N, C-alpha and C positions, 0 to 999 in steps of 0.2 A: 502504412499505419502511421499516424500521431502518436505522440512522447513514446519514441525509441530512448531504449537503455542512452543515457548522452550526459554529458556534461553542460552545464547550462551555463550562458552569459555570465551568471553569480559564479562561475566555477567551482560547483558543486556536485558530488555525482549523485544522479537521479536514478533512480528503481521507477522509471514509470509501465504502465501498461496501454496498452490499444484500447482505441475505440472499436464499438462491435459494431455500427449501426453503418461506420461510414466513412472511408478514407481521408477526409482532410476536412477538419471540424472549425468551425469559429477562428478567426484572429486573435488574439491577446486582446483584451478590452484596454481601453486609454485610460488608467486612473487618474485621478487628481491628486496634485503635492500632498505631501505628509509630514506633519512640522513633527517629526523624531530625528534623534542624532543619537551617539554612543554614549551621550552624557544627559540622556533623557532620566527624570526621576519616577519611580514606580508611579507616581499619581501624574503625571504628563505621558506618561504612556497610556492610561487610560481615556485621561483629557483628551488626546490625539487620535486615536483610533476608534473609538466609541462613535462620535459625528460623522467620521471619516467614513466608517462601515454602514453607518446607518445612511449614508448619501448613497452607495453602492448599493443598501437594498431598494430605495426607493427608487433608484435609476434602474432596477430591473436587473443589476449585474451580479449580485453577490446574494445568496440564501445558503448559511450554515452557521458555524462556526468558529471561534478563533481563541484560541489561548496564546499566551506570551508566559513564559518563564525564565525566571534568574538565577541561573546556580542552579538549576533545578528544582525554585520554587515559584507556583505559579504568582504571578503581578497580574493579568487580564485578562479574564475567558467570559466573552459572552454570545449568544447565539441570534440570528437575525432572520427572521420569513419563517416560512412555514413547513411544515410536515410530508404535507400530501397535495395534494389538487382535490381529495376528494371531501377531508372533512376543513381542509385551511389551520388547523390546530397548529397555534405560535410553535416554533420550535425552543427546545429549555438547552440550556448549557449543558448538561447530563445526559441529553439523549443518545441514541444508538445509531450509526451511521455505520453503513457500507465503509470499507475502506482501499477497495481496490486493490491496486497491485504495493501497497506497503502493506500487505501481507508476505507477500514477498519477503520480508526481513524475518517476519515471525519463522517463517521454510528456515531460512539461511540458517537462525540461532538453533531449532531443533536437529537440523543437520551438523551443525559445528557442536553441537554437547554429546551427538553419539561419536563425533571424533575425538574428542575430547574421552570420552568414557573407553577411546579402540574398539570401539563395534565397529566404525566404518573408516578409513582414509580416502583423501582424497584422491588417490587412485584406483580406488573402490567402482570397479565397475559394475552397468545396469546389469549383466550377464551375471555375475557376483552372487547378485543377490535377489535380482529377479532371473532365473533361470530360463521360466517359460515365458517370458518376453514375446510378442509377437512379431515384432519388428527387426530381420534378422542383422539389417546394417546401424539400425543403432545401440545392437543389445553391448557394444566395445565403447562407448562413450562412457567418462567415468564422472566419478560426484562432483570434482573440481570442473570439467566441461560443461556440466550441467547448470551448476550454480555462474559460470561465467556467457552464458547464453552462446556455447559452443558447441552443444550436444545434436545439433541437428534434428532433434526429435518437432515435430510437426505440430505448430501453431494449434489450439486450443479453438480460437476464432477464424471464421470463414465460413464457405458456402455450405459446408456439411454440418456444422452447427447451429447454423441460421435456419437448417432443415429438420433438425433435428428436436423430438419435442421435449423444451424445459425440464418439463417434470421428471426425464430421467435423470437430472443431475443433481442428487439429494446428497453427492456427499465429492470427497476425493475419489475414492478409488471408481465411483460411476465415469467422471472424470478421466481417468487411468486407461479404464475400458474403452471410453471413446477413440482417446488420443494416440493409444497406442496398437491401435487398428489402422490410424491414418499413414502415408505413407510419406519418410522422413523429406526433410528439406535439404538435408545435404549430408555427406558420412562425418561424425564425429572428428571433431577438430579442424574441419575442409573450412569452415568458414565461423562468423559472428552474427548474429539476425536474434531479433529479440524474441525470446522464445518462452509463452506460457504455459507450454508442454513439457519444456524440458523442467519447470518446477514441480509440477502435476507428478511427474513422477518423481522427481525427489520426495514429494508425497507418500507416494507409494513406497517407495525403500523404505521411508521412516517407519511405513506400517512393517512391512516385512522384518524390519531388523527387531522394532522393539516389540512387537507384537500387541500392538496396540491401535487401534484406527488412528487414523491422523490427527483428526480433531479429539479426541483425546488424549493425545499427547501430546499437543498444543497445551492444550486447557491446564493438565498436571505440570508440565514442565518447562511453562514459557507465560503464560497468562496468570497462574493462581502464585509462582515466586516474586514476579510482576507488583503484585500486588493490583491485577487488574480485573477485576472484580467482574464489571459489568461487556464483558467481551467474550463473546461464542460465535458461534457458526449457526445461527439460526435457518430456519424455512422461510422462506420468503412469504408463504400462503401461511404462518402462524409468526408474526413478528408481534412482539411486545407493544402495547400503546406505545411506547415511549420512545420511538424506532423513527428515525428520517424513511422514506420511499424515495424511492429512484425517479424524478420527475427531469422530463426532456422535452426537444423538440422536433424528434424524428420527423415531421411534415413542413421542418423548415422552420428559419428563426423567426417567422413572422408570426407563425401560426401558433395556435393555445399549446400552454405546457399540458401535458398530460403525464399520465405513469407509465415508466417503459420498464416496469418488472419484466415485461413478457422478453424481451431482450437477454434476461440473464436466466443460468440455472435455478435450480430452487434454490441451490444453498453455494456457499464461497466451494473454495477449492483453496491446495496449497500454491496456486498462484496467485490466487485473489480473493475478495469480498467476505472478509469475516467484518463483524461487526464489533466497532468499541464506539470509544468516548472519548472525547479531548481531555478530560484528565486520564483515562487510562493510558492513552497515547504517552504522555507526560509518563505517566507509572513506567508504562515500558522503556522509556529513553533513558529515565535514570535507572533503573536495573540492570541497563546494558550498558551503560556508562559507569557503573559502581562494583562491575563484575560481578553480578548477584546472577545473573545467567552465565557465563562462560569465564575462563580466566583469563587473564590480560594480553597475549597471545591470539587465541581464537575470537576476541572480544576487537582488536584492533583489525583484523580481516574482517568481519561484519563491517566495521566503521569504515574500513581504508584506509586504516591510519597508522600508527605507530605503537607497539606494547607500551602502556604508561602504567605505573605504578598507584596515583591516583584514581583522581576521574578522567575516564578519557576527554578529550579537548577535539578530535578530528573532525573534522567540518565536510558534511553530510547531510544529503536532505532525500527522503524516499516517498515516492508519490506515486498517484494512477490517477487513473481517466476511463472512463466507457460512458457509454450513456447513463445519465443520471446520479452521475457522480466522478466528483475530482477531490482528490486530496493533495496535503502534504504536510510532510513533518520532519523538521529541518534542526539542526542544530550545530554546536559546537562545544558543547559543557558548560560555557557560562549563559549562552542564550538558546532556547527554544522558541520556537514560532511551528506551532501546529495550525490548521485551516483543512477544517470535514464541511463540502458541502453535497448535497445531494440536488446538484445541476451538472448538465455536463461538462466538459474540459473547454476552455483552459481559464477561468477566470480564477478558481481556488488557488492553483497552483502561481496564475501571477500575483494574486494576493498576496501570498507566503513568501514570496521570489522576490518581493517590495519591502515586504515587512521588514526582513532578515537584516539585509546588507545595513542596514537604517541604524539600527541596534549594534549589530557586530561588527559593522565595519568591513572595508573591502576585504576581498581573501588575501591572506599575506603571499607576496612572487616569490 
């Protein structure tokens, strides 16, 4: 699958999700040059980005929204293109997008909060929390192994998921009931392979330990304290009007764009596809870096940096992609770039990973 857990040439850790409908997506688009530097003023950023992104929209490369923030403060936010193929309504800067595997960061924070509260530990196993877990081989997987894609839990997406009725997947627990019945990929600790199923199981662990549905826990303990008022786990058949729909080209890049909601479950899971907005994603980045969600040590673990007393400066990106969605949220404390799209990969990630190093400079060696 495309977009595995890996370091990009940019030198930042990316948590990305595989496409659901095809094994190999289109190649990254060739983007025109962009007149941005580390010395660009706020006005220069907008003056350069707006026509550049508008040109990408006209060329059929980009459909989505982009935000740039300096020191946690928004300096540019704009939307381009349409929400859906039925109404062709124009996207707005506050529209909600599915964020694909960026949602794994919300799950990681929730698990870290339970560790901070001493209700879990990195060595807690599936069996410790879910003694009735159906797969005997996977019961010894630890929280740390699940977070690090070393748990060997079967991936959600594959032939069994494609054949399953999507209306059954209404919450994380439904995904858990599905994935826990699948044979494991390998024994815990015996390998490392991108693992949506691992995060679904982490979501079930959150439910069992907290006594709350996964979605309610994240809403109350991640979204609310971060100030993410427009983020949630809605059903795709009950979406608010101001929501971007999944749009893709499952019949080939030359075929007309179409709604590809049918490739997804009715709702997202602990592995991805919560809905959020540009500004809510900036609020999440700020809350995490300012230690409003976790203490400094656990914040550093989520950001894969070192504990810091002040605003965390780890350079990291979280990304995700699947049919009709490609997202990237990347930052280093000083600069944040967020790209949300309702199109298939890799244009959203390519745009974000082009803009960010121009502003932030190359990653220190």
